[in-house]
C-alpha positions in Angstrom: 107.8 71.7 106.2 106.1 74.6 107.3 104.5 75.4 110.2 100.8 75.5 110.3 100.5 79.5 111.3 102.6 79.7 108.2 100.4 77.9 106.3 97.6 80.8 106.7 96.8 83.8 104.6 97.7 87.0 106.2 94.1 87.9 106.7 93.2 84.9 108.4 96.0 86.1 111.1 95.1 89.4 111.3 91.5 88.8 111.6 92.4 85.4 114.7 94.6 88.6 116.2 91.8 91.2 116.4 89.6 88.5 117.7 91.8 87.3 120.5 92.4 90.8 121.5 89.4 92.6 121.1 87.0 90.2 122.4 89.8 88.1 125.0 89.5 90.4 128.1 85.3 90.5 128.1 85.3 86.9 127.7 87.9 86.7 130.7 86.5 89.0 132.6 83.0 87.3 132.2 84.7 83.9 132.8 85.6 85.0 136.6 82.3 86.7 136.9 80.7 83.0 135.9 83.0 81.3 138.1 82.7 84.0 141.0 85.8 84.9 141.4 85.0 88.3 140.6 81.7 90.6 140.4 82.2 91.9 136.9 79.5 94.7 137.5 80.8 97.9 135.6 84.3 96.1 134.8 82.1 94.4 132.3 80.6 97.5 130.7 84.4 98.7 130.2 85.4 95.8 128.2 82.2 95.1 125.9 82.9 98.2 123.7 86.2 96.3 122.5 83.8 93.7 121.5 81.5 95.4 119.4 84.3 97.4 117.7 86.6 94.2 116.9 83.9 91.2 116.7 82.8 92.2 113.2 85.6 93.3 111.3 87.6 90.3 112.6 85.1 88.0 111.5 85.0 89.2 107.9 88.8 88.8 107.8 88.6 85.7 109.0 86.1 84.6 106.3 88.0 86.0 103.7 91.1 84.9 104.8 90.0 81.8 105.6 88.7 81.1 101.8 92.1 82.4 100.5 94.1 80.0 102.8 91.8 77.2 101.0 92.5 78.1 97.7 96.3 78.6 98.6 96.7 75.0 100.2 94.2 73.4 97.6 97.0 74.7 94.5 
């Protein structure tokens, strides 16, 4: 039996990885700032550009990969 990750289309996998790598640090820093663990200030500004560079391309890959995965599983 195939694992769930192997059933996904390659575009969906790439989109998810890009989203995690690009947006992950920003969300971690903002979450720690919201909890009061750190003062984000300039640190949040440094992680911000990664979000804008990676969010929309990864979103497009996730949508296309999701459609192709659906077609692949439906066969």
